[in-house]
N, C-alpha and C positions, 0 to 999 in steps of 0.2 A: 590536527595542530589542537592536542593538549598544553595545555599551561596549568602548572603546578604547585602550589604554592601552600610557606609550612604557617599553619595561625595554629589554632588552640586546639591540645589539646583533646578530646572527647569521648565523645561513643555514639548507639544508634539508641541505646535509652536512655542517655543522659538525662538531667534536670531542664537542664536548660539544651530542647529539641534540638538541635542542628540543620532539621530541613525546614523548620518554622521557628526557628528565634536568630538565626545569621542568616546574612546573605554575601553572596561574593558578584560581585557585580565590573567586568571587564570591560570598556572603553578600548574599543579597534582605530583603531585613521588607516586608513587606502592612504596608497602618492598623496600626494597633496594635497590632499583635504581636510576642513578643521570638522567639519561634518564624520561623529563617533557612528558605527552600530555596537552596542551596548550589547554580551552576553549576561547572559546568568549563569555563575558558576553552583554545584555544588559541595555534599563533603564527598571524599573518600574513602572513608575511614586510613590503613596503613599507606594508603594511593598503589597494590598492588593486592584487595579483594580478590580479585579474582583466582588469583593464585593465591592465595593465604586463608581465605572465608570469614579473614581480618572482620574483627563489629567497632576495634576502635586506632584512634589513630589521630593526628594532625593534618595530614594531609587535605588540603580544595584545591578543584581543580577546577577549567571549564574550559571548552572543546570550542573551536574556532576554525570553519574555513574560508578563509581567504577569498575572494573572484578578483583576483587579477597580481599582475607582475607587481615587482620594485618593493620599498621602503614602505614596512605600517608599522603604526608608533601606538605603545596600547599601554593603558592606564587602570591599575584597578585600586578598591574597592573593596577591605571587607568590612560589614557592619550585625549589629545586634541591637534584635529586640522583637520586640513582642510581635510575633506573623509576622515582621519585616517582608518573610520572601514573598510575601504574595503585595506586596506595597511598591506601588508603578514607581517613587517616584526616588532618584535615584539620590538624591542628599540624608535623606527618613536614618534612623538610628546611631548610633557609637559603633566610631572608626573606633575596629582590632589593629593589630599590629598585623601583617607580616611580615613576612618572606621580605619578598616585592615586589614595590607600586609600579614600578612604570618598566615603559624597557620600546623595543625597536629589535622588528627583525625583518627579514628578505624574503621574498621570497619569485620564486625563479621561475619557470616551465614547466608542468606535472611530468614527474619519469613514466605511466600509468599512461598503458593503449588502452586499443581494441575495445572489450565493452563494459569493463572497470572504469565508473565512473567518476573516478578523481581522473580522468585522463581527461584533456583539458578539448576534445574534440565533445563530451559527455556536455561537461557540466553540468546548472541544476537545470531538476524537473520541477517544471515549474506549468501552469494552468494560462491560456493566455486568448480570447475570440473560440474561447469552445471545446479547444486546443490541447492535449499535454505537447508542452516541446523541450525540447534538450538545450539551451540554453550555449552551448558547447556551439554543436552548428549550426543550432536553428533550426533544427528538425522540427518536423511534429512527430512525437512516438506513439509505436501502435504495443500494446500488450496480451500477451500471453502470459497469461499465471498461470499460478495455484492461490486456490480457496478454500486446499480440507489438506491437512486438518487444521479451523480453525484458530484450536489450541495450539499451534506447534510448539506453544513456551510451553508446554503443562508436558518438560518431558526433565526425565531424572539428574538431569550428568548438573540440576542449575541448586546450585543452592538455595532452602526454603523451600523446594514445592516441593505437593505433594496437591493428592483429590481426597475434596473435603469428603463426598459424595459420587455416586455412579451415578449416569442416569438414564431409566431406557421410562419417561414421560410419552405416553403418544402423541409423535408427531413429532417428534426428536433421533438422534441418536443414541445409541447406547453406546455412554464413554467403556463401560467397560468396569473392573477397579481399578486400575496400574497405568504407570503417568508410561505417556512415551518414552520409546528404548528407541527403535529406530533400527534395532539391530541388522535388519537388513545393507540398509548402507555401511555398514564397518567400514565395508571392501571397500570405499567409493574414497573415504581420508588421506591424502596424500600426503607423504614427507614432505615437511617444511607446512605445514599448514596449521590454521590457531588448533590449540588445545587449550588446560586449564587445569588449575591444582591437579591432580596425579591421573597427569595423561585423560582428563576429561572427556567428552565433547568428540572425539574423535565420528559418531554417529551420525550424532548432529549436522558437525560441517559433511562431511561425505555427502546428506542425506542435500546439502544445500547444493555440492559438487556435479552427483550425481540431474539436477533439477537446473542446473547453469549451465550442462557436457547437452539437456536436451533440450533446446530453446525457451529455457525458462524464463523471460525478465519481469514477473510482478509475481509475492508470496504476500498472501494478505491474511492477518494474523490475531487476536484480538489479546490485548492487558490487562483483562482485568473482566476473568468469566466469573468469581464465587456467584453465588446463586440463581448463572444462567447453567449453559448443560456440559460443556466440561468441569469448573466448578476445581480449576486445578493454579488457572493464571496468577499471578497480582503481583506487582511490585512492591509490593512493603513486608515487611518484617512483618504481620499477623494481620490476617486481611479481616481482620475486624479491625482493625486500627489503620485507621489512609492517611495520619499526619508524620509518619517515619520509614522510613523506605529503608528496602536490606543491600546494603551500597553490593556484597559484593557480587547476588545476584544478577540485582543490573550489569556490573562490570563485566560478564558473564553475557546473558543477553546483545551487551555494546558490542564482543569477541563475534559473534553470531554475522549480528548486522556490518559491522565493518565485512564480513566476509563473503558478505549476499551484495553487498556490494563492489569492488570487488568483482566478484564474479556479474556483473552487470544486472542483478535483480532487484526490483525495485523495493520499500519496505511499508508495506501494507496496510498502516502502523489503527488496527478497528477500538476507538480508546470505551466498547462500551456494549450491552446484550439491551437485550429490549424486557431484558428482566430483573438486567437492576440496573435502569437509567434513571430509579427514584431514591436506589444508595446512597449517593453521596450528594445533602445538601438538600433533600425531596425532591432532585430534579434540578433546585432552580443549582447559577455560578456559581456559587458563597461561595464561605473559606477553603473546604476541604476541594471540590472543583477544583478551584483556584494551583488550591498548590499541586496537587494531580495532574491539573496539564502544564504544570512550569515544574516543574521535573522531567520528564518525559518533554519540557524541548530543551531545558540543561542538557541532560543524560545525552539524547539524540539527533532535536536539531543540526545537528551540524554537516549527516546524509547529503548529498548532492539529490538524490534521487527516495524523498519520499513523502508519502503522504496520509493527511492526515483524516479516514472515514470519523466521528460524531459518533455513527453505534451502530448494533447492527439490530440492521431489522426495526426503528429508532422511530415510537412514535404508540397513541395508541391502538388499537385494533380490536374491533369483535370476541376475540380467542385471548384478546389482553391488553381490558378496556384501559388501564392503572398504563400509565407512556408520559413524554414531558411532551409537555405543551408548544404553540409555537412561539412564546416568548421568552420560554424556558432554551428554546434550538438553538433563537439569536443569538437571546444572551453565549450563549457556550460557546457559536463559530466569533462575539467577538471579541472576546478573551483570548484566542488562539492567537487571533490576528491581532493584540497590542503583545505579546507575549511574542511570537516568532520571528526572530531578526529574518529568516528565512524566507519567508512568503510563500511557502508549501504549499500545496492546493488543496482544501479544503473540500471533502465528498459527504455526500448524507446514505448511508445504505437501505431502502431501499424495503415495503411491504412485498409481498410480493403482485395481489390481484389490482387491474389498476383504479377504482374506484380508491380506497388505500394513498396509490400513491396520492391522487389530485387531494384526497383528505390534507395529507400531510408534508408537501413537499407543494403543494400549491403557495398556498401563502410566501411559500421561501421565490418566488418567481423574483425576480427583479435582483434580490441582497445581490450588492457588488462581491462581497466577501463568503459568499457561500460559491463555488466554483461546480459542483454539478453534483449528478445525479451517482452514487455505485447502484446499479439496481438486481431489482432478484425478482424474477420472471415467472410465473407458476408456469406456462403452458411455452413452451419456449416456439411454438406457432404465428407468438403473439411477438415473438423479444423486436422482427425489424421493422412494425409498428405505431409498439412505441419506443425506439427510436425518433424516428423520424416525427410523429408524436412531439417527445420532449424535448427533440431538437427545435419545434417551432414556436413550440411556449416561448423556452428560454425565447426563440428567440426576440418573437412579437416583445417580454417583456424589457428587453431592451437589455440583454446581459444572453447572452447563449451560457452553456453548461456543455461540462465536460461531459459524457454519457459512458459508463464500463458500463458493460454486462459482465459480475462479477457475482450471482449466483441465480443458475437453472432451474427449475422443477422439471416435475413435480415432488415436492421434498423426499415422498423415501427412493427415489432412481438420480437423481442429480444427471452430473453423469458417475455413470457403474465402471466396474470397471470391464480389459480387457474381455479375458476372458469373457463373461456375461452379452460383451456390445458380440451380438451374430450379425450381425450388422458395420461391422471395425468405427460401431458409434457415426455409416450416415446421418442416418438421420438429428442426431445431436449438431455435429456439427453444417451441416445445410441451415439449419434453424436460429441458432444458434450465436456463433460465430462468424460464417457468410452473411448471413442475416442482419447483422449486427454491424460488422463490418461493412458492409454493403448499405448500410444507414448512415453510414460519415463517422459509425462509432469509434469507442479510443482504444478498445479489446475486452478483449475473456479469459476474466479468471474462472477457471473450474470444477466444480464444489460435489461429494461426494456423494450426496446424499445420507440414507435414516439407516435404508436396509439390508445394504450390500457387506461383503467383505470390505474392509480395511475402507471405508467412511466416514466421513465429515466429525468421528471422535474418535474413532480407534485405529487410522491410518498408521501404519506405520513403515509401508514401504513403497515411493511412488513409481515403482518398475508396473508398479500394478496398470497404472491408466499406457504404460510407455505409446504404443500406440496414434492412441489423445495425444500425447507429448511430439511426434512424429512432424501428426496432422496438423495441429498448431501452429507448430513454429514454419511449417513449409508455404500452410496458405501468410499469416503475416510477411514471408523471407517474399512470396509471391508484389503480394503488393506493393510490399516497399521498392520492388524494385519496376517493376509496370505504370504504377501512380506515382507522379506526385504528390504527396499527402497532402501538401497544404495549397494545393492545385484541386479538392476535391471535393465536387459534389455532386448529390445524389443526383440521381438522370428523370426530366419534368417528367409525368405522366404521359406528354404527349408523345413524349421518344420510346420513354420502356413500363410497359405494367407493370414488371418483375422484378426486384431488387436487384440496382441496376447504379455505379456509380461511376465520372466518369471526369474525366482531368487533365492534366500532361504526362508527357514518360515526365521520366527525369534527367533533366541539361537539353532541353530540347524543344520545343513548341506543336510538337505532333501531338496530337488529340490522342485516347483512347477514354472505350469502356469498356467496363466489366461487367455480367448480369449472368444472372445465375439460369439454369435451366433443371428444372426435374426430370426424368426421363420421360422420354415421349414427348417434350416437348419440342417448340418446335421453334428460331426463331421469327420476330414479328417481320412480317413485309419491314415496316421502317428505318428498322431493325437493320436488318437486311438491306437495305440501298445505302447504306450510312458505310459500310467498309471498305475499305479498300487491302485490308487482311484480314486473317481469318484465326484468329485459333481459340481450339478447343482444349480444355485440361481437369484433371480429374479433383474434382471438392478435396478429398485426403487426402492427394500428394501432388500440391500447385504447380510441381514443379518437370509433370512427365503431360505428356503433352497423349490425346485424344485423337487415334484416327477409325475405330472405329468404336462412333462415343452413340449413336441414337435411344436406346435402350435405358443408356445410364445416365445418370446423372451429370451436366459436366458443368461447367466454369466456362465463357467465353467473353475471348478478349479483338475491342474489335478498332481492325485503328483507323 
């Protein structure tokens, strides 16, 4: 819900910076409660900047998502003061007159349904006990997502967006010289879908439609990549001034994010890259970083399915010894927790090698406000063991982490295009998807690598991985239908030595185990003795039962 107020007529360039020296706070009171949920608002130019590209005006806006039905009350205050935008004292500053300072509204049942994150059966996405949970149903949520292009928002249809420089450094993707256009997805835009300005945005919205139609329910993207790989995404008017935000660009982002949510796609918001994590405040959470995070929370935190990621490949490694340290990571987590009233999950994207994970993520074990790891793993064969390892380490530390498999190596390949995958991605699906899910992981996002067409920075056509999307969606649907995810646990070693998950069948007390067997592997005698009924399924299409299965990889379902 958008709440708009008429206040001082100003601009993005005004001497009194509307992003630092003004602060709108709206306190919302749930039915029957006197305890407020305080939402920070933001400067919205003329109130229609997505369409008009306005840089000035007197509209101030707050976005709020109520979590229950009934009559809500609210009070609003706009105040002025030096750097008041990051001041946590709600009484500070000089009060500025606005069009309305209090009111009420009624909330009824949601009219949304299906995969739409506004639907009451979905609710908000939260982290709890090492799982991602949809609060509406209480069900565990698994993702099959797109990790690429990481510079998704480097799109030609957004205001104030350009590529500072192309990138072709060793070990990274080449972004080329042009912004994303996503022209192959122009055909996927549908009448009635969002657009902005002079019918802009059709290809971006079409890309969202295509992904949602093919079972993708999460998208990973950077919101700031200056000095990083793509060099084409930032929320500011000028990438060199992080105190003034581009209102029209951010309103256009909001239209895309809203459509993603309506199409069932969770927003995986990555705040920075390893190359730029020291640019703001030298890595500290000082004035600039606090403002950056607070503004993003104000504008986008109302979305139900949003995950904050502290940064891609966060922390120093041998090939880049400059990076945020443990204290700086903790300060960033603390500030995010303070300013986000919705308690969205907070994850840390890791480096690829096990030793680097140990050095950077290890000291954060037990930290309650960090919800988990967004895993990068160089060798697909290590996915199962690494997932098991970090579940055990975090559980032993007293705070079990959510683990997601978000960037698979080797860096030059990742998930290659369908045309180049001679095995239809079977090896990748075996190790990175099934290996992760059967270790209890929360799901996979596919990284497109650096050395093939439609890579991590240059991808224009998501149809380049259509077989991968189909296999991923089929696997997720099969898991959701076969095992009650809240009951799942890794099979003990004396039960199975291969990737194996067990639990109960949804809606019953019937026990089930799901095992991955490679071609030529036989079912262990101990597993065979357990069976009352058994099925063999195709790992690339889990809906398909296998009859002639001895010489093929297969999923074994034991009831």
